Backbone as CSV, one residue per row, in Angstrom:
resi,resn,N_x,N_y,N_z,CA_x,CA_y,CA_z,C_x,C_y,C_z
1,MET,84.086,-50.012,-101.151,83.949,-50.303,-99.736,83.692,-49.001,-98.993
2,ARG,82.711,-48.987,-98.132,82.351,-47.796,-97.372,82.831,-47.943,-95.945
3,ARG,83.448,-46.887,-95.445,83.889,-46.873,-94.047,83.238,-45.696,-93.350
4,ASP,82.633,-45.946,-92.237,82.028,-44.879,-91.459,83.046,-44.304,-90.484
5,ILE,82.967,-43.010,-90.285,83.837,-42.348,-89.311,83.166,-42.489,-87.945
6,SER,83.956,-42.810,-86.940,83.398,-42.976,-85.597,82.816,-41.662,-85.097
7,ASN,81.899,-41.757,-84.163,81.266,-40.566,-83.591,82.286,-39.637,-82.952
8,SER,83.286,-40.190,-82.286,84.275,-39.333,-81.623,85.094,-38.558,-82.660
9,LYS,85.427,-39.198,-83.769,86.181,-38.507,-84.821,85.309,-37.470,-85.515
10,THR,84.050,-37.786,-85.696,83.121,-36.823,-86.287,83.022,-35.587,-85.415
11,ARG,82.939,-35.770,-84.108,82.861,-34.624,-83.188,84.130,-33.792,-83.236
12,LEU,85.284,-34.434,-83.368,86.546,-33.695,-83.480,86.563,-32.832,-84.737
13,VAL,86.112,-33.396,-85.850,86.081,-32.644,-87.103,85.092,-31.482,-86.991
14,GLN,83.938,-31.718,-86.398,82.954,-30.650,-86.239,83.497,-29.529,-85.355
15,ALA,84.222,-29.880,-84.308,84.826,-28.869,-83.434,85.877,-28.076,-84.212
16,TRP,86.686,-28.763,-85.021,87.704,-28.094,-85.820,87.050,-27.102,-86.787
17,ILE,85.950,-27.513,-87.401,85.226,-26.632,-88.321,84.738,-25.385,-87.585
18,GLU,84.172,-25.557,-86.406,83.683,-24.411,-85.626,84.823,-23.461,-85.274
19,ILE,85.951,-24.014,-84.864,87.104,-23.193,-84.472,87.627,-22.398,-85.673
20,HIS,87.609,-23.002,-86.842,88.204,-22.405,-88.040,87.161,-21.903,-89.042
21,ARG,85.929,-21.739,-88.603,84.834,-21.364,-89.512,85.161,-20.103,-90.331
22,ASP,85.648,-19.051,-89.685,85.942,-17.808,-90.407,87.030,-18.016,-91.459
23,SER,88.066,-18.751,-91.095,89.155,-19.020,-92.049,88.664,-19.879,-93.210
24,LEU,87.829,-20.862,-92.916,87.290,-21.724,-93.964,86.425,-20.921,-94.941
25,LEU,85.591,-20.045,-94.398,84.739,-19.226,-95.260,85.568,-18.251,-96.098
26,ALA,86.608,-17.679,-95.495,87.484,-16.774,-96.240,88.196,-17.526,-97.370
27,ASP,88.700,-18.716,-97.070,89.364,-19.522,-98.099,88.382,-19.943,-99.187
28,TRP,87.149,-20.198,-98.827,86.143,-20.555,-99.830,85.961,-19.399,-100.816
29,GLU,85.855,-18.182,-100.304,85.717,-17.016,-101.176,86.933,-16.865,-102.085
30,LEU,88.121,-17.055,-101.524,89.332,-16.985,-102.346,89.309,-18.058,-103.438
31,ALA,88.918,-19.268,-103.060,88.916,-20.395,-103.990,87.965,-20.152,-105.162
32,ILE,86.766,-19.657,-104.873,85.811,-19.464,-105.969,86.221,-18.309,-106.880
33,ASN,87.144,-17.468,-106.400,87.670,-16.375,-107.220,89.029,-16.712,-107.830
34,GLY,89.453,-17.964,-107.690,90.692,-18.417,-108.307,91.953,-17.871,-107.658
35,GLN,91.855,-17.457,-106.408,93.001,-16.897,-105.706,93.629,-17.948,-104.795
36,PRO,94.900,-17.761,-104.443,95.553,-18.721,-103.533,94.900,-18.696,-102.146
37,LEU,94.910,-19.858,-101.526,94.296,-20.004,-100.203,95.311,-19.745,-99.100
38,PHE,94.802,-19.331,-97.945,95.637,-19.217,-96.755,95.652,-20.566,-96.050
39,PRO,96.800,-20.983,-95.507,96.846,-22.251,-94.783,96.008,-22.181,-93.504
40,ILE,95.403,-23.294,-93.164,94.626,-23.432,-91.929,95.250,-24.568,-91.136
41,ASP,95.446,-24.330,-89.847,96.042,-25.364,-88.996,95.254,-26.657,-89.085
42,PRO,95.948,-27.783,-89.230,95.253,-29.070,-89.341,94.661,-29.527,-88.000
43,LEU,93.815,-30.501,-88.087,93.244,-31.143,-86.911,94.337,-31.920,-86.214
44,ARG,94.448,-31.746,-84.918,95.498,-32.456,-84.157,94.889,-33.270,-83.062
């Protein structure tokens, strides 16, 4: 079963990504090198 995310929720996630872009990219580098990740504040 496929569920689509509403446009308003999609915009919230996109805003969260923009706010945390640097942290996400830093964690990505850590992840591909097998290192522990830093926590990132969740979407609220």
